Phi, psi and omega in degrees: 000146181292141184300325179297322180288329176303326183288340181270335181249088190248327190207161178292129182290345182263317182249354175069011177288138180292132176286146168272154183302329182290341179278349182256117181244132173289135183242322188202149176245113180255031184084256180280356180234141176240142182247129180235152177242130182236134175239125182278124179285338181283312184249354179068011178275156182240158180218142172258128180245129175251119180251122184252145176236137180205120180050044178086348182258147176237144171219165180222155173229133183241146178218123174296137184215166170253004177289149171269169175300322177299317178300315182299316179293319180294314183287346177297334185262359178274157176283152182285156177278125181274166176299318177302318179301317182296316180297317179297318178298314178301312181299319176299316181292316181300318180292342185246015186300313179301317181295318178298315181298315179301315180298317180297314179294324175298321179293332180285328183272347181282000000 
């Protein structure tokens, strides 16, 4: 990892324990942004950190996740979910609500 990025990814956002360098894994290079995955040995939670560089300044955004570093690397090459995909999924769920409720109720009586 680049030394400048190490200063921005220092500790677990949940338990505040300091990360060891080995816990921080590089996942992706997006040009001006780099994606890292961190796993805390103390609380076992994980975080995705995006470190951005612009005009000599660096900033980071972190997000707690249940993804592994391997998942982050694998999903980096997948296509994004579009708004149309979300609307289609919602419409499909809405159209099958009665069937889902029936299945859930049948499971309770079995």
